[in-house]
VOBA-1610 file (N, C-alpha, C; in pm, whole numbers, padded with zeros to 5 digits, always signed):
BEGIN
Unk+07192+07539+12692Unk+07115+07513+12570Unk+07211+07491+12453Unk+07198+07377+12385Unk+07283+07344+12272Unk+07229+07405+12144Unk+07317+07417+12043Unk+07276+07478+11916Unk+07155+07409+11855Unk+07150+07275+11865Unk+07040+07201+11803Unk+06906+07227+11871Unk+06910+07288+11990Unk+06787+07320+12061Unk+06737+07461+12030Unk+06819+07538+11960Unk+06787+07679+11933Unk+06720+07694+11798Unk+06607+07765+11798Unk+06530+07788+11675Unk+06552+07932+11627Unk+06586+07944+11499Unk+06610+08076+11438Unk+06518+08093+11318Unk+06449+08206+11314Unk+06361+08238+11202Unk+06424+08348+11118Unk+06438+08323+10986Unk+06491+08421+10893Unk+06375+08477+10810Unk+06364+08609+10805Unk+06256+08672+10729Unk+06317+08772+10631Unk+06307+08742+10502Unk+06366+08827+10399Unk+06298+08796+10266Unk+06279+08898+10182Unk+06212+08877+10053Unk+06310+08839+09942Unk+06439+08828+09975Unk+06538+08789+09876Unk+06573+08641+09894Unk+06534+08554+09800Unk+06560+08409+09812Unk+06708+08376+09832Unk+06796+08449+09764Unk+06940+08421+09776Unk+06988+08445+09919Unk+06938+08551+09981Unk+06977+08581+10119Unk+06930+08469+10212Unk+06805+08428+10194Unk+06751+08321+10277Unk+06832+08192+10261Unk+06868+08163+10138Unk+06941+08038+10111Unk+07080+08041+10176Unk+07151+08151+10160Unk+07287+08162+10215Unk+07285+08158+10368Unk+07197+08237+10426Unk+07191+08242+10573Unk+07143+08110+10631Unk+07044+08050+10567Unk+06993+07921+10614Unk+07102+07816+10614Unk+07179+07813+10506Unk+07286+07714+10494Unk+07389+07730+10605Unk+07434+07853+10627Unk+07539+07878+10726Unk+07491+07854+10869Unk+07369+07893+10899Unk+07316+07871+11034Unk+07286+07724+11059Unk+07232+07657+10958Unk+07204+07513+10970Unk+07334+07434+10989Unk+07441+07480+10923Unk+07571+07413+10936Unk+07624+07421+11078Unk+07579+07520+11154Unk+07619+07534+11294Unk+07530+07452+11387Unk+07429+07387+11328Unk+07343+07301+11408Unk+07212+07363+11451Unk+07189+07491+11418Unk+07065+07557+11459Unk+06945+07505+11379Unk+06827+07507+11440Unk+06703+07480+11368Unk+06664+07609+11296Unk+06654+07606+11165Unk+06629+07728+11088Unk+06497+07721+11013Unk+06418+07828+11026Unk+06292+07841+10953Unk+06299+07971+10873Unk+06224+07979+10764Unk+06229+08098+10679Unk+06090+08150+10646Unk+06086+08279+10613Unk+05963+08344+10567Unk+06003+08452+10468Unk+05917+08478+10369Unk+05956+08568+10262Unk+05898+08710+10273Unk+05821+08736+10377Unk+05771+08872+10400Unk+05729+08887+10547Unk+05699+09009+10587Unk+05667+09035+10726Unk+05546+08961+10777Unk+05441+08955+10696Unk+05318+08888+10738Unk+05343+08739+10761Unk+05415+08676+10669Unk+05448+08535+10685Unk+05542+08516+10804Unk+05630+08614+10826Unk+05721+08607+10939Unk+05649+08607+11072Unk+05547+08693+11086Unk+05468+08698+11209Unk+05398+08564+11232Unk+05342+08508+11124Unk+05272+08380+11133Unk+05368+08268+11175Unk+05486+08263+11112Unk+05585+08159+11145Unk+05635+08176+11288Unk+05655+08301+11328Unk+05705+08328+11463Unk+05604+08279+11567Unk+05477+08303+11542Unk+05372+08260+11635Unk+05367+08108+11645Unk+05384+08040+11533Unk+05375+07894+11531Unk+05502+07826+11581Unk+05619+07878+11544Unk+05745+07811+11575Unk+05807+07855+11708Unk+05769+07975+11758Unk+05824+08027+11883Unk+05978+08025+11882Unk+06040+08095+11787Unk+06186+08092+11776Unk+06255+08167+11891Unk+06381+08132+11914Unk+06460+08203+12013Unk+06515+08333+11954Unk+06540+08332+11822Unk+06597+08448+11754Unk+06529+08465+11618Unk+06499+08591+11586Unk+06443+08624+11454Unk+06537+08724+11387Unk+06580+08691+11265Unk+06660+08784+11186Unk+06567+08838+11077Unk+06543+08967+11084Unk+06430+09027+11014Unk+06474+09140+10921Unk+06442+09127+10793Unk+06470+09234+10697Unk+06374+09350+10723Unk+06415+09472+10688Unk+06329+09589+10709Unk+06236+09611+10590Unk+06293+09622+10471Unk+06213+09653+10352Unk+06162+09525+10287Unk+06031+09499+10303Unk+05969+09379+10248Unk+05828+09410+10200Unk+05776+09332+10105Unk+05638+09352+10059Unk+05537+09303+10162Unk+05413+09348+10148Unk+05299+09309+10231Unk+05306+09367+10373Unk+05417+09347+10440Unk+05436+09404+10573Unk+05586+09422+10596Unk+05629+09545+10628Unk+05773+09564+10646Unk+05819+09512+10782Unk+05951+09511+10801Unk+06008+09454+10922Unk+05972+09530+11049Unk+05961+09662+11038Unk+05928+09744+11156Unk+05790+09705+11209Unk+05692+09698+11120Unk+05557+09661+11162Unk+05554+09518+11216Unk+05624+09429+11147Unk+05629+09289+11192Unk+05689+09278+11332Unk+05795+09354+11356Unk+05860+09352+11486Unk+05765+09401+11596Unk+05692+09508+11567Unk+05597+09563+11665Unk+05489+09462+11700Unk+05441+09389+11598Unk+05338+09288+11622Unk+05394+09173+11705Unk+05514+09130+11670Unk+05578+09019+11743Unk+05598+09056+11890Unk+05639+09179+11915Unk+05662+09223+12053Unk+05533+09227+12135Unk+05419+09237+12067Unk+05289+09239+12138Unk+05228+09100+12147Unk+05292+09001+12087Unk+05236+08866+12083Unk+05278+08786+12205Unk+05181+08727+12273Unk+05210+08651+12394Unk+05304+08535+12361Unk+05407+08521+12443Unk+05504+08415+12423Unk+05623+08457+12339Unk+05614+08574+12275Unk+05724+08621+12190Unk+05787+08750+12242Unk+05743+08795+12360Unk+05792+08921+12414Unk+05944+08921+12433Unk+05999+08805+12466Unk+06142+08796+12496Unk+06225+08738+12382Unk+06161+08710+12270Unk+06235+08658+12154Unk+06336+08762+12106Unk+06458+08720+12081Unk+06559+08811+12029Unk+06527+08846+11884Unk+06540+08974+11850Unk+06513+09019+11714Unk+06629+09104+11665Unk+06686+09066+11550Unk+06793+09144+11487Unk+06747+09184+11348Unk+06754+09313+11317Unk+06718+09359+11183Unk+06835+09339+11088Unk+06805+09289+10969Unk+06903+09270+10864Unk+06857+09352+10744Unk+06933+09455+10709Unk+06887+09544+10604Unk+07003+09617+10538Unk+06980+09659+10415Unk+07082+09735+10343Unk+07077+09882+10383Unk+06974+09922+10455Unk+06960+10061+10494Unk+07039+10088+10622Unk+07123+10188+10619Unk+07208+10217+10735Unk+07185+10357+10792Unk+07080+10424+10746Unk+07053+10558+10797Unk+07016+10553+10945Unk+07053+10658+11016Unk+07027+10665+11160Unk+06878+10651+11191Unk+06792+10717+11109Unk+06650+10714+11140Unk+06594+10571+11130Unk+06651+10493+11038Unk+06606+10354+11023Unk+06647+10271+11144Unk+06767+10296+11196Unk+06812+10225+11315Unk+06727+10261+11434Unk+06698+10390+11451Unk+06615+10433+11564Unk+06477+10371+11554Unk+06420+10368+11433Unk+06288+10307+11415Unk+06291+10159+11452Unk+06400+10092+11417Unk+06413+09951+11448Unk+06420+09925+11597Unk+06505+10000+11667Unk+06517+09982+11811Unk+06389+10028+11882Unk+06326+10131+11829Unk+06200+10179+11886Unk+06093+10072+11877Unk+06098+09991+11771Unk+06000+09885+11753Unk+06027+09765+11844Unk+06145+09760+11904Unk+06176+09652+11998Unk+06289+09561+11955Unk+06370+09603+11857Unk+06480+09519+11811Unk+06593+09513+11913Unk+06670+09403+11909Unk+06784+09386+11998Unk+06916+09420+11929Unk+06917+09412+11798Unk+07041+09437+11726Unk+07007+09483+11585Unk+07109+09531+11514Unk+07090+09587+11381Unk+07209+09546+11296Unk+07185+09466+11194Unk+07292+09414+11109Unk+07275+09469+10967Unk+07380+09528+10914Unk+07372+09592+10782Unk+07424+09500+10672Unk+07347+09487+10565Unk+07390+09413+10446Unk+07491+09497+10369Unk+07581+09435+10289Unk+07605+09290+10287Unk+07687+09248+10408Unk+07670+09126+10453Unk+07743+09077+10568Unk+07802+08940+10537Unk+07926+08921+10575Unk+07991+08792+10552Unk+07933+08688+10648Unk+07918+08564+10601Unk+07862+08459+10687Unk+07930+08446+10822Unk+08064+08457+10825Unk+08136+08443+10952Unk+08101+08556+11049Unk+08082+08676+10994Unk+08045+08790+11077Unk+07903+08772+11130Unk+07814+08723+11045Unk+07677+08698+11089Unk+07675+08594+11200Unk+07749+08486+11184Unk+07753+08382+11287Unk+07806+08437+11418Unk+07904+08526+11409Unk+07957+08589+11530Unk+07851+08673+11598Unk+07774+08747+11520Unk+07664+08828+11574Unk+07560+08740+11640Unk+07524+08631+11573Unk+07423+08539+11626Unk+07469+08480+11759Unk+07594+08439+11764Unk+07648+08381+11888Unk+07647+08482+12002Unk+07678+08609+11969Unk+07677+08715+12071Unk+07536+08737+12125Unk+07439+08737+12036Unk+07300+08754+12078Unk+07254+08637+12165Unk+07291+08517+12124Unk+07247+08398+12197Unk+07316+08386+12333Unk+07434+08445+12346Unk+07499+08448+12477Unk+07415+08527+12577Unk+07354+08633+12528Unk+07264+08711+12614Unk+07146+08626+12659Unk+07090+08553+12562Unk+06974+08468+12591Unk+07010+08364+12696Unk+07125+08300+12680Unk+07167+08196+12773Unk+07194+08253+12912Unk+07257+08368+12918Unk+07288+08427+13048Unk+07160+08468+13121Unk+07062+08514+13046Unk+06934+08552+13107Unk+06861+08429+13159Unk+06868+08318+13084Unk+06799+08197+13127Unk+06865+08136+13250Unk+06996+08156+13263Unk+07068+08099+13377Unk+07059+08185+13502Unk+07015+08311+13487Unk+07011+08402+13602Unk+06898+08365+13697Unk+06918+08379+13831Unk+06814+08349+13928Unk+06704+08456+13924Unk+06591+08422+13981Unk+06481+08517+13986Unk+06523+08640+14065Unk+06489+08754+14012Unk+06530+08879+14074Unk+06414+08978+14064Unk+06355+09011+14176Unk+06242+09103+14177Unk+06285+09235+14241Unk+06265+09342+14168Unk+06300+09475+14214Unk+06173+09554+14243Unk+06164+09612+14363Unk+06049+09693+14401Unk+06096+09834+14433Unk+06039+09931+14362Unk+06071+10072+14384Unk+05940+10148+14391Unk+05897+10181+14513Unk+05768+10247+14529Unk+05657+10156+14479Unk+05577+10205+14386Unk+05467+10127+14330Unk+05507+10053+14202Unk+05637+10055+14175Unk+05689+09986+14057Unk+05752+09854+14098Unk+05712+09744+14031Unk+05768+09612+14058Unk+05823+09557+13927Unk+05952+09518+13929Unk+06016+09465+13809Unk+06064+09324+13838Unk+06015+09228+13760Unk+06059+09089+13771Unk+06153+09061+13654Unk+06282+09059+13684Unk+06381+09045+13577Unk+06376+08909+13510Unk+06344+08805+13587Unk+06342+08670+13531Unk+06226+08653+13433Unk+06109+08705+13470Unk+05991+08687+13387Unk+05966+08803+13291Unk+06053+08905+13296Unk+06037+09023+13212Unk+05897+09084+13230Unk+05856+09099+13355Unk+05727+09158+13386Unk+05745+09288+13463Unk+05659+09382+13433Unk+05659+09511+13504Unk+05518+09540+13553Unk+05506+09574+13681Unk+05377+09614+13737Unk+05393+09755+13790Unk+05312+09846+13738Unk+05318+09986+13779Unk+05182+10030+13830Unk+05177+10069+13958Unk+05050+10107+14020Unk+04945+09997+14008Unk+04990+09872+14021Unk+04898+09759+14017Unk+04862+09712+13878Unk+04912+09780+13775Unk+04881+09744+13636Unk+05002+09678+13571Unk+04981+09560+13512Unk+05090+09490+13445Unk+05114+09550+13307Unk+05241+09576+13277Unk+05278+09634+13148Unk+05365+09535+13070Unk+05349+09533+12940Unk+05435+09454+12853Unk+05527+09551+12779Unk+05656+09542+12810Unk+05753+09632+12749Unk+05844+09556+12653Unk+05883+09619+12542Unk+05985+09559+12456Unk+06112+09537+12537Unk+06195+09444+12493Unk+06313+09402+12569Unk+06401+09520+12611Unk+06435+09608+12519Unk+06528+09716+12551Unk+06466+09820+12645Unk+06337+09845+12630Unk+06270+09935+12724Unk+06275+09873+12864Unk+06251+09742+12872Unk+06254+09674+13001Unk+06393+09683+13064Unk+06496+09654+12985Unk+06632+09655+13038Unk+06675+09794+13081Unk+06632+09895+13006Unk+06664+10033+13042Unk+06594+10072+13171Unk+06467+10035+13183Unk+06392+10064+13305Unk+06455+09994+13425Unk+06490+09865+13408Unk+06549+09788+13518Unk+06682+09848+13562Unk+06760+09896+13466Unk+06889+09957+13499Unk+06870+10084+13580Unk+06785+10175+13529Unk+06766+10303+13597Unk+06701+10285+13734Unk+06603+10194+13743Unk+06531+10174+13869Unk+06612+10095+13971Unk+06720+10030+13926Unk+06802+09952+14020Unk+06870+10042+14122Unk+06891+10168+14085Unk+06951+10264+14178Unk+06881+10399+14161Unk+06762+10413+14225Unk+06687+10539+14212Unk+06772+10660+14250Unk+06755+10767+14174Unk+06823+10895+14194Unk+06970+10894+14150Unk+07022+10777+14112Unk+07158+10773+14058Unk+07153+10814+13911Unk+07243+10903+13872Unk+07250+10945+13733Unk+07336+10846+13655Unk+07277+10783+13557Unk+07350+10690+13471Unk+07397+10765+13346Unk+07527+10765+13323Unk+07580+10832+13206Unk+07534+10760+13079Unk+07524+10835+12971Unk+07475+10779+12845Unk+07562+10662+12798Unk+07694+10675+12813Unk+07782+10568+12767Unk+07764+10442+12850Unk+07733+10459+12979Unk+07708+10344+13066Unk+07578+10275+13025Unk+07476+10356+12996Unk+07348+10300+12953Unk+07364+10220+12824Unk+07436+10277+12727Unk+07458+10207+12600Unk+07531+10075+12622Unk+07630+10075+12710Unk+07708+09954+12736Unk+07625+09849+12808Unk+07549+09890+12910Unk+07473+09795+12991Unk+07351+09740+12918Unk+07285+09824+12840Unk+07159+09784+12776Unk+07180+09729+12636Unk+07267+09793+12559Unk+07286+09748+12421Unk+07412+09665+12400Unk+07508+09678+12488Unk+07629+09597+12478Unk+07729+09654+12381Unk+07852+09610+12396Unk+07961+09662+12314Unk+07955+09613+12170Unk+07885+09502+12146Unk+07882+09448+12010Unk+07780+09518+11922Unk+07700+09607+11981Unk+07597+09677+11905Unk+07630+09825+11898Unk+07634+09880+11777Unk+07662+10021+11759Unk+07532+10094+11731Unk+07494+10185+11823Unk+07370+10259+11805Unk+07399+10407+11821Unk+07309+10489+11768Unk+07324+10633+11781Unk+07275+10683+11916Unk+07317+10804+11952Unk+07277+10861+12079Unk+07127+10881+12093Unk+07059+10900+11981Unk+06915+10921+11985Unk+06839+10799+12033Unk+06900+10682+12023Unk+06833+10559+12062Unk+06788+10564+12207Unk+06875+10611+12297Unk+06838+10621+12438Unk+06721+10716+12454Unk+06726+10831+12387Unk+06619+10931+12399Unk+06484+10873+12358Unk+06484+10795+12250Unk+06360+10735+12202Unk+06303+10640+12307Unk+06388+10558+12367Unk+06341+10462+12467Unk+06296+10531+12595Unk+06363+10638+12634Unk+06320+10715+12752Unk+06183+10776+12727Unk+06162+10828+12607Unk+06032+10887+12574Unk+05920+10783+12586Unk+05947+10663+12538Unk+05848+10556+12547Unk+05818+10520+12692Unk+05923+10512+12774Unk+05904+10478+12916Unk+05827+10588+12989Unk+05853+10712+12954Unk+05778+10822+13015Unk+05629+10811+12985Unk+05599+10770+12862Unk+05458+10755+12823Unk+05392+10642+12902Unk+05467+10536+12932Unk+05408+10417+12994Unk+05417+10416+13146Unk+05526+10469+13202Unk+05549+10464+13346Unk+05512+10594+13415Unk+05535+10705+13345Unk+05504+10835+13403Unk+05615+10935+13375Unk+05575+11053+13333Unk+05670+11157+13293Unk+05766+11194+13405Unk+05716+11200+13529Unk+05797+11251+13640Unk+05901+11153+13693Unk+05896+11028+13648Unk+05989+10928+13701Unk+06124+10929+13631Unk+06135+10997+13519Unk+06259+10995+13442Unk+06310+11137+13424Unk+06425+11163+13483Unk+06482+11297+13478Unk+06604+11299+13387Unk+06610+11400+13303Unk+06725+11420+13215Unk+06827+11509+13283Unk+06950+11463+13290Unk+07060+11546+13340Unk+07138+11589+13216Unk+07117+11710+13174Unk+07169+11758+13047Unk+07319+11738+13035Unk+07359+11678+12926Unk+07500+11655+12899Unk+07561+11537+12971Unk+07479+11469+13054Unk+07530+11356+13131Unk+07453+11228+13103Unk+07323+11226+13137Unk+07244+11103+13118Unk+07107+11114+13180Unk+07062+11003+13241Unk+06927+10995+13296Unk+06927+10932+13433Unk+06821+10959+13511Unk+06802+10892+13639Unk+06654+10865+13661Unk+06626+10764+13743Unk+06488+10728+13780Unk+06461+10783+13920Unk+06346+10849+13936Unk+06308+10903+14067Unk+06172+10847+14105Unk+06152+10822+14234Unk+06025+10765+14281Unk+05915+10874+14282
//
């Protein structure tokens, strides 16, 4: 996929930010669309079906967290890459962002070259996923289709945010194997993303609610494992 085929949606209530980011991304050949608040961002995302959304957290009418949650529940946008762009760097804000289904977290102010590097890193994930062959994993009554990002549990299809899906696929790929926390962070979030340790705990809690409490075991001081 070439840059001119990739659609990026920028959502921010600061006109200067939109102008600067739009200019730099457009200069790289990307198709760029903008929205000035969360509600408009959801509407644009639904209509334009972007490959990547760069989303501010603090906005009028609808904040980025709520917008992200809605986008993740919207058919056709489940796999869209979402990166939060915000001046807030507190741990709780990052956890809330990843809990809502974000793929990355970028803190303002950011230099255009650094942003472009982040965007390229995110899009490399998208390209590698699109090039991967179909891979269906079956573990007991759990079926995971990695290509289509679908999960069927006890005959019921579930829609999971990207990171919850990737975490589930990793743990279920080797039932009863204990995955260390640092391995989980590297495999699911990647080296280019810095997240707090609580991020894994939040995603495990969500998976327990959706898949079943007994399928995820905590090995204190080490990590997690999936059991049938």
